[in-house]
C-alpha positions as semicolon CSV with decimal commas, in nm:
position;residue;x (nm);y (nm);z (nm)
1;M;14,417;2,227;8,596
2;A;14,612;2,339;8,311
3;P;14,951;2,320;8,310
4;R;15,097;2,696;8,371
5;C;15,299;2,695;8,042
6;W;15,014;2,579;7,871
7;R;14,800;2,852;8,020
8;W;15,081;3,127;7,954
9;W;15,089;2,972;7,619
10;H;14,727;3,027;7,560
11;W;14,751;3,393;7,669
12;S;14,995;3,495;7,432
13;A;14,849;3,349;7,146
14;W;14,486;3,510;7,215
15;R;14,710;3,857;7,276
16;R;14,858;3,879;6,946
17;T;14,504;3,779;6,801
18;R;14,263;3,969;6,953
19;P;14,099;4,267;6,828
20;P;14,164;4,614;6,990
21;L;13,953;4,678;7,273
22;P;13,739;5,014;7,220
23;G;13,914;5,311;7,301
24;S;14,286;5,121;7,221
25;T;14,535;5,179;7,013
26;P;14,558;4,812;6,797
27;N;14,871;4,603;6,855
28;F;15,064;4,529;6,480
29;E;15,342;4,367;6,652
30;G;15,417;3,992;6,595
31;S;15,113;4,040;6,331
32;D;15,205;3,817;6,006
33;E;15,098;4,078;5,794
34;V;15,385;4,355;5,924
35;R;15,577;4,036;5,801
36;D;15,520;4,116;5,442
37;P;15,731;4,416;5,378
38;A;15,473;4,493;5,079
39;N;15,214;4,526;5,345
40;A;15,432;4,724;5,623
41;K;15,440;5,069;5,515
42;A;15,015;5,061;5,450
43;L;14,993;4,906;5,814
44;R;15,237;5,217;5,962
45;K;14,997;5,434;5,752
46;K;14,709;5,264;5,929
47;R;14,874;5,251;6,252
48;R;14,950;5,639;6,229
49;R;14,568;5,684;6,113
50;V;14,429;5,435;6,458
51;Q;14,678;5,617;6,653
52;L;14,527;6,017;6,560
53;G;14,200;5,885;6,571
54;V;14,230;5,741;6,967
55;K;14,409;6,100;6,976
56;L;14,167;6,285;6,848
57;G;13,849;6,056;7,107
58;K;14,029;6,148;7,368
59;L;14,048;6,522;7,301
60;H;13,692;6,536;7,229
61;L;13,596;6,344;7,565
62;L;13,801;6,623;7,743
63;T;13,632;6,876;7,540
64;L;13,260;6,706;7,699
65;L;13,472;6,685;8,063
66;L;13,542;7,038;8,080
67;E;13,201;7,198;7,881
68;Q;12,995;7,364;8,163
69;P;12,652;7,305;8,098
70;P;12,456;7,673;8,129
71;Q;12,389;7,788;8,427
72;I;12,044;7,969;8,465
73;C;11,874;8,168;8,755
74;V;11,499;8,216;8,825
75;V;11,387;8,490;9,030
76;G;11,056;8,393;9,153
77;S;10,950;8,042;9,312
78;G;10,603;8,094;9,246
79;P;10,392;7,906;8,947
80;A;10,578;8,105;8,686
81;G;10,917;8,031;8,835
82;F;10,886;7,684;8,916
83;Y;10,731;7,633;8,578
84;T;11,041;7,818;8,390
85;A;11,267;7,592;8,572
86;Q;11,051;7,257;8,508
87;H;11,101;7,312;8,125
88;L;11,466;7,434;8,143
89;L;11,553;7,094;8,330
90;K;11,350;6,888;8,099
91;H;11,447;7,010;7,750
92;H;11,804;7,047;7,846
93;P;11,990;6,720;7,998
94;Q;12,275;6,937;8,150
95;A;12,126;7,292;8,242
96;H;12,147;7,364;8,636
97;V;11,855;7,614;8,781
98;D;11,903;7,786;9,080
99;I;11,580;7,961;9,184
100;Y;11,602;8,268;9,413
101;E;11,316;8,354;9,621
102;K;11,250;8,691;9,878
103;Q;11,078;8,478;10,101
104;L;11,167;8,213;10,346
105;V;10,960;7,937;10,214
106;P;10,889;7,864;9,828
107;F;10,533;7,853;9,543
108;G;10,422;8,170;9,585
109;L;10,091;8,325;9,463
110;V;10,009;7,880;9,556
111;R;10,133;7,947;9,912
112;F;9,954;8,271;9,969
113;G;9,696;8,373;9,688
114;V;9,513;8,034;9,629
115;A;9,196;8,054;9,898
116;P;9,194;7,770;10,154
117;D;8,903;7,653;10,067
118;H;9,074;7,500;9,756
119;P;9,323;7,248;9,831
120;E;9,313;7,078;9,538
121;V;9,383;7,396;9,331
122;K;9,733;7,353;9,580
123;N;9,804;6,987;9,452
124;V;10,038;7,126;9,193
125;I;10,264;7,223;9,469
126;N;10,360;6,864;9,463
127;T;10,486;6,864;9,090
128;F;10,734;7,193;9,203
129;T;10,878;6,966;9,451
130;Q;10,946;6,719;9,228
131;T;11,117;6,998;9,025
132;A;11,250;7,151;9,360
133;R;11,461;6,809;9,459
134;S;11,638;6,770;9,082
135;A;11,989;6,715;9,139
136;R;12,012;7,038;8,868
137;C;11,802;7,253;9,029
138;A;11,812;7,453;9,386
139;F;11,630;7,709;9,641
140;R;11,794;7,964;9,727
141;G;11,543;8,122;9,952
142;N;11,578;8,434;10,166
143;V;11,770;8,637;9,961
144;V;11,600;8,976;9,804
145;V;11,696;9,037;9,425
146;G;11,773;9,351;9,378
147;R;11,863;9,504;9,749
148;D;12,076;9,159;9,826
149;V;12,171;9,118;9,513
150;A;12,159;9,289;9,238
151;V;12,070;9,172;8,887
152;P;12,385;9,230;8,645
153;E;12,565;9,083;8,953
154;L;12,331;8,762;8,895
155;R;12,391;8,817;8,497
156;A;12,761;8,814;8,528
157;A;12,735;8,473;8,691
158;Y;12,493;8,325;8,502
159;H;12,430;8,220;8,114
160;A;12,090;8,325;8,120
161;V;11,843;8,505;8,430
162;V;11,490;8,501;8,435
163;L;11,277;8,716;8,596
164;S;11,000;8,556;8,714
165;Y;10,877;8,746;9,028
166;G;10,483;8,805;8,966
167;A;10,280;9,083;9,093
168;E;10,373;9,224;9,424
169;D;10,190;9,537;9,492
170;H;9,796;9,617;9,448
171;R;9,662;9,939;9,266
172;A;9,588;10,188;9,425
173;L;9,205;10,317;9,353
174;E;9,361;10,657;9,388
175;I;9,066;10,822;9,548
176;P;8,958;11,032;9,848
177;G;8,971;10,852;10,239
178;E;9,159;10,516;10,029
179;E;9,385;10,570;10,392
180;L;9,135;10,545;10,650
181;P;9,100;10,244;10,850
182;G;8,891;9,991;10,742
183;V;9,016;9,970;10,392
184;F;9,252;9,734;10,273
185;S;9,361;9,596;9,963
186;A;9,190;9,206;9,859
187;R;9,567;9,134;9,804
188;A;9,678;9,276;10,211
189;F;9,372;9,085;10,271
190;V;9,398;8,743;10,098
191;G;9,799;8,751;10,205
192;W;9,639;8,806;10,603
193;Y;9,429;8,463;10,578
194;N;9,725;8,286;10,381
195;G;9,944;8,362;10,604
196;L;10,219;8,564;10,426
197;P;10,406;8,704;10,712
198;E;10,422;9,135;10,571
199;N;10,055;9,078;10,643
200;R;10,029;8,914;10,975
201;E;9,941;9,235;11,136
202;L;9,648;9,318;10,927
203;A;9,400;9,264;11,219
204;P;9,082;9,417;10,985
205;D;8,767;9,511;11,252
206;L;8,467;9,310;11,114
207;S;8,246;9,419;11,333
208;C;8,071;9,604;11,024
209;D;7,751;9,473;10,914
210;T;7,875;9,549;10,544
211;A;8,170;9,519;10,349
212;V;8,257;9,626;9,997
213;I;8,448;9,466;9,747
214;L;8,567;9,699;9,444
215;G;8,587;9,444;9,167
216;Q;8,423;9,181;8,967
217;G;8,745;8,925;8,954
218;N;8,798;8,583;9,083
219;V;9,026;8,743;9,430
220;A;8,676;8,949;9,487
221;L;8,527;8,631;9,500
222;D;8,751;8,463;9,693
223;V;8,771;8,737;9,984
224;A;8,349;8,753;9,968
225;R;8,339;8,372;10,014
226;I;8,592;8,375;10,318
227;L;8,395;8,639;10,480
228;L;8,095;8,512;10,443
229;T;8,195;8,129;10,493
230;P;8,090;7,982;10,838
231;P;8,386;7,918;11,018
232;E;8,301;7,591;11,103
233;H;8,384;7,505;10,734
234;L;8,696;7,643;10,718
235;E;8,823;7,513;11,042
236;K;8,974;7,211;10,898
237;T;9,188;7,412;10,597
238;D;9,497;7,595;10,635
239;I;9,349;7,873;10,688
240;T;9,624;8,065;10,986
241;E;9,466;7,990;11,317
242;A;9,501;8,389;11,379
243;A;9,235;8,450;11,093
244;L;9,012;8,184;11,195
245;G;8,964;8,347;11,494
246;V;8,928;8,666;11,367
247;L;8,627;8,535;11,138
248;R;8,456;8,358;11,401
249;Q;8,386;8,692;11,572
250;S;8,289;8,870;11,243
251;R;7,963;9,067;11,260
252;V;7,972;9,071;10,830
253;K;7,637;8,992;10,728
254;T;7,592;9,179;10,363
255;V;7,896;9,167;10,109
256;W;7,839;9,400;9,757
257;I;8,050;9,281;9,513
258;V;8,120;9,623;9,264
259;G;8,196;9,686;8,919
260;R;8,242;9,964;8,718
261;R;8,099;9,812;8,382
262;G;7,836;9,517;8,313
263;P;7,693;9,155;8,359
264;L;7,880;9,093;8,036
265;Q;8,195;9,218;8,146
266;V;8,297;9,068;8,467
267;A;8,622;8,904;8,482
268;F;8,547;8,559;8,733
269;T;8,463;8,193;8,615
270;I;8,181;8,020;8,634
271;K;8,355;7,787;8,862
272;E;8,361;8,115;9,137
273;L;8,010;8,196;9,030
274;R;7,894;7,837;9,144
275;E;8,086;7,836;9,466
276;M;7,900;8,182;9,567
277;I;7,576;8,060;9,484
278;Q;7,609;7,745;9,676
279;L;7,780;7,904;9,944
280;P;7,585;7,756;10,346
281;G;7,410;7,982;10,504
282;T;7,416;8,280;10,239
283;R;7,191;8,392;9,941
284;P;7,257;8,574;9,675
285;I;7,110;8,941;9,592
286;L;7,083;9,003;9,208
287;D;6,887;9,270;9,043
288;P;6,681;9,135;8,761
289;A;6,720;9,523;8,639
290;D;7,068;9,448;8,550
291;F;7,022;9,173;8,302
292;L;6,737;9,341;8,070
293;G;6,807;9,254;7,689
294;L;7,058;9,055;7,779
295;R;6,978;8,690;7,686
296;D;6,915;8,822;7,313
297;R;7,262;8,982;7,346
298;I;7,452;8,622;7,484
299;K;7,364;8,421;7,145
300;E;7,711;8,540;6,963
301;V;7,905;8,563;7,251
302;P;8,212;8,278;7,311
303;R;8,070;7,972;7,499
304;P;8,256;8,028;7,835
305;R;8,106;8,381;7,884
306;K;7,789;8,266;7,737
307;R;7,725;8,009;8,044
308;L;7,885;8,245;8,253
309;T;7,628;8,497;8,188
310;E;7,332;8,237;8,181
311;L;7,409;8,166;8,487
312;L;7,416;8,547;8,605
313;L;7,063;8,546;8,452
314;R;6,897;8,211;8,548
315;T;6,960;8,358;8,953
316;A;6,880;8,697;8,909
317;T;6,555;8,635;8,724
318;E;6,410;8,272;8,782
319;K;6,266;8,144;9,131
320;P;6,519;7,885;9,310
321;G;6,489;7,548;9,309
322;T;6,382;7,320;9,560
323;E;6,693;7,265;9,711
324;D;6,868;7,590;9,662
325;A;6,509;7,773;9,844
326;A;6,559;7,543;10,078
327;R;6,939;7,608;10,176
328;Q;6,858;8,037;10,113
329;A;6,521;8,039;10,326
330;P;6,709;8,014;10,694
331;A;7,018;8,214;10,551
332;S;7,148;8,491;10,770
333;R;7,438;8,608;10,536
334;A;7,415;8,784;10,219
335;W;7,600;8,859;9,886
336;G;7,515;9,077;9,595
337;L;7,652;9,239;9,272
338;R;7,655;9,613;9,199
339;F;7,755;9,650;8,806
340;L;7,776;10,015;8,692
341;R;7,947;10,209;8,965
342;S;8,290;10,340;9,002
343;P;8,459;10,449;9,344
344;Q;8,457;10,861;9,396
345;Q;8,551;10,827;9,772
346;V;8,527;10,679;10,081
347;L;8,284;10,803;10,312
348;P;8,471;10,886;10,704
349;S;8,277;10,813;10,986
350;P;8,115;11,114;11,187
351;D;8,474;11,130;11,397
352;G;8,687;11,079;11,119
353;R;8,845;10,781;11,260
354;R;8,739;10,528;10,998
355;A;8,597;10,431;10,693
356;A;8,121;10,444;10,684
357;G;8,087;10,388;10,349
358;I;8,186;10,471;9,967
359;R;8,061;10,696;9,731
360;L;7,982;10,520;9,392
361;A;8,010;10,703;9,043
362;V;7,686;10,560;8,860
363;T;7,812;10,478;8,538
364;R;7,722;10,385;8,139
365;L;7,896;10,196;7,919
366;E;8,017;10,306;7,556
367;G;8,127;9,987;7,293
368;V;7,993;9,656;7,362
369;G;8,142;9,304;7,522
370;E;8,514;9,323;7,678
371;A;8,613;9,634;7,490
372;A;8,288;9,896;7,646
373;R;8,440;10,089;7,888
374;A;8,280;10,243;8,163
375;V;8,180;10,656;8,169
376;P;8,048;10,801;8,457
377;T;7,743;10,950;8,375
378;G;7,754;11,256;8,677
379;D;7,504;11,093;8,906
380;T;7,636;10,924;9,254
381;E;7,511;10,653;9,526
382;D;7,631;10,642;9,848
383;L;7,654;10,299;9,999
384;P;7,729;10,283;10,375
385;C;7,970;9,998;10,475
386;G;8,250;9,918;10,750
387;L;8,485;9,748;10,561
388;V;8,654;9,793;10,176
389;L;8,843;9,568;9,995
390;S;8,964;9,719;9,695
391;S;9,024;9,435;9,425
392;V;9,113;9,608;9,150
393;G;9,409;9,407;9,028
394;Y;9,742;9,340;9,144
395;K;10,079;9,541;9,033
396;S;10,455;9,475;8,935
397;R;10,717;9,633;9,089
398;P;11,086;9,752;8,909
399;I;11,301;9,500;9,028
400;D;11,623;9,640;8,937
401;P;11,767;9,972;8,823
402;S;11,943;9,796;8,499
403;V;11,595;9,614;8,400
404;P;11,354;9,807;8,166
405;F;11,009;9,845;8,341
406;D;10,640;9,972;8,181
407;P;10,520;10,198;8,486
408;K;10,187;10,189;8,317
409;L;10,137;9,904;8,220
410;G;10,329;9,751;8,522
411;V;10,517;9,513;8,307
412;I;10,908;9,418;8,217
413;P;10,872;9,493;7,786
414;N;10,951;9,193;7,609
415;M;10,962;8,999;7,305
416;E;10,825;8,648;7,389
417;G;10,985;8,690;7,703
418;R;11,299;8,770;7,549
419;V;11,396;9,170;7,765
420;V;11,397;9,407;7,480
421;D;11,778;9,495;7,451
422;V;11,900;9,281;7,740
423;P;12,065;8,954;7,557
424;G;12,065;8,681;7,809
425;L;11,749;8,829;8,038
426;Y;11,442;8,644;8,014
427;C;11,080;8,710;8,153
428;S;10,768;8,466;8,259
429;G;10,440;8,499;8,452
430;W;10,251;8,815;8,547
431;V;10,532;9,008;8,529
432;K;10,582;8,948;8,166
433;R;10,171;8,974;8,074
434;G;10,034;9,118;8,355
435;P;9,838;8,973;8,633
436;T;9,569;8,829;8,404
437;G;9,485;8,432;8,378
438;V;9,525;8,172;8,629
439;I;9,799;7,879;8,671
440;A;9,747;7,727;8,418
441;T;9,780;8,066;8,187
442;T;10,100;8,056;8,377
443;M;10,224;7,758;8,305
444;T;10,186;7,764;7,939
445;D;10,369;8,142;7,939
446;S;10,652;7,997;8,134
447;F;10,672;7,728;7,910
448;L;10,745;7,935;7,619
449;T;10,956;8,136;7,773
450;G;11,154;7,841;7,888
451;Q;11,196;7,724;7,480
452;M;11,270;8,082;7,392
453;L;11,622;8,088;7,594
454;L;11,727;7,735;7,479
455;Q;11,671;7,805;7,186
456;D;11,906;8,139;7,221
457;L;12,115;7,922;7,393
458;K;12,147;7,639;7,088
459;A;12,160;7,972;6,834
460;G;12,498;8,033;7,041
461;L;12,330;8,397;7,138
462;L;12,386;8,366;7,550
463;P;12,734;8,440;7,624
464;P;12,999;8,215;7,600
465;G;13,293;8,009;7,828
466;P;13,214;7,932;8,144
467;R;13,007;8,054;8,453
468;P;13,029;8,062;8,791
469;G;12,705;8,075;8,903
470;Y;12,606;7,985;9,227
471;A;12,914;7,990;9,367
472;A;12,992;8,329;9,280
473;I;12,652;8,492;9,448
474;E;12,727;8,248;9,722
475;A;13,024;8,439;9,796
476;L;12,853;8,788;9,748
477;L;12,575;8,678;9,967
478;S;12,824;8,592;10,283
479;S;12,984;8,902;10,259
480;R;12,683;9,063;10,267
481;G;12,552;8,882;10,589
482;V;12,274;8,700;10,410
483;R;12,225;8,320;10,437
484;P;12,023;8,184;10,219
485;V;11,739;7,899;10,247
486;S;11,722;7,580;10,090
487;F;11,484;7,346;10,008
488;S;11,571;7,109;10,237
489;D;11,539;7,379;10,517
490;W;11,176;7,434;10,346
491;E;11,122;7,113;10,371
492;K;11,231;7,123;10,786
493;L;10,987;7,386;10,843
494;D;10,714;7,195;10,597
495;A;10,724;6,888;10,879
496;E;10,666;7,130;11,147
497;E;10,365;7,282;10,982
498;V;10,225;6,963;10,910
499;S;10,312;6,855;11,248
500;R;10,110;7,194;11,443
501;G;9,791;7,131;11,187
502;K;9,792;6,769;11,243
503;G;9,641;6,839;11,631
504;A;9,372;7,062;11,504
505;G;9,283;6,777;11,234
506;K;9,429;7,056;10,957
507;P;9,669;6,993;10,693
508;R;9,898;7,226;10,824
509;E;9,973;7,548;11,091
510;K;10,134;7,778;10,877
511;L;10,449;7,958;11,073
512;L;10,370;8,317;11,024
513;D;10,700;8,510;11,184
514;P;11,014;8,442;10,976
515;Q;11,198;8,502;11,299
516;E;11,070;8,196;11,410
517;M;11,108;8,013;11,083
518;L;11,505;8,128;11,125
519;G;11,525;7,943;11,436
520;L;11,349;7,641;11,402
521;L;11,670;7,593;11,124
522;G;11,867;7,688;11,369
523;R;12,000;8,042;11,262
């Protein structure tokens, strides 16, 4: 070991000659250059410049530390809400996003709208879960925006607010008899078998022989498929046990899917049509007369429409193959498509206590292709049935008096997601463009809204200065007796659902009662 004096001399020499540490002021004392009077003045200037640079560097660092990350809130935790949050978090490394949801549980229509026999579509929940677990994202369930907290209060607390609350209502038929027992919206029926708390008491009577679904979109085919699928094929899905019990007792044998326009205007996709055609224990009923002259007319239509119509044509006009014939021969249930029919009146039973049929106006088409309009001919047709399900479209509701809303279109007026005349307010998903498209469509749409928001942030168009974010809203909610549910709370409920489903061989048994959910969380 070197003598202590040697170690001290070696350290002193190194200290005098070492280069300055990053972020420190160089020590010029003891330098040979300082002893030279010719260089002293230049060195003093050099020292002042270095010291000034260090001070400016520290000031810049302090500014970065004090600068608050953008505080953004998203209203709605369905696909539109989560995809918007995902884009913001990915493309701004400091942004913080709070997702507000009126339900106690997240995922919106992925949980409450996707059919239970389509589990692969629900895999997107895994992506949403990763987003929710981000340190810069927080889920605030059990908060009804527009009731528990107003949109202006959110705008005061956040740099930007994105409305992504979807289409929570259905389009009414607006015909006599619509209020009769036995008439339901397809939205409520879907919510019932998917465990939406507000629809858990629906209790549809399926003791009739025939059901009529008004509308020819994917939701209509989902509902028809659930009505006709053998219950044993649904037992291993996440359909609610209550719904499965009712379906086991169902006497529905025939389902008519009615549209006011023709085969070239159906709104369902080929995947859903194939599922209906191949549904075990059922056979399709298609009138070849509905497809006369159609083969020549589809030559110029876009490919997806052409393939869909060709499948309809084959099913209606050609004998089924050996495999299909063997499956359909013993079929005790059937489904059919009725074209050029528009609902005019729900017919009551003799005692007037429930639906017993529907009167349909016969229509004809004016125009061609997607733009063709259905015009009444003056003729009518009565179709006996004991169950009527209206699947003519979802509809968004206005959320707050301060937010512009177009009641005719059912959307928030916007330009590429920017709410018209309200800086810092945005929208995405169905409330932005209307209830059309699939989850992939919503993803693209939501990414675009997120991109517009980030462009406005970069351009300095959003409110400057710090915003309190959730700290301010938490105080408001607390004063109003509202206790939000976190994502970790949801994960406890999720574990309970999975545990309950395991015993029955199901992926989960959904919790239906909000009070029970709160009890499980110790509320």
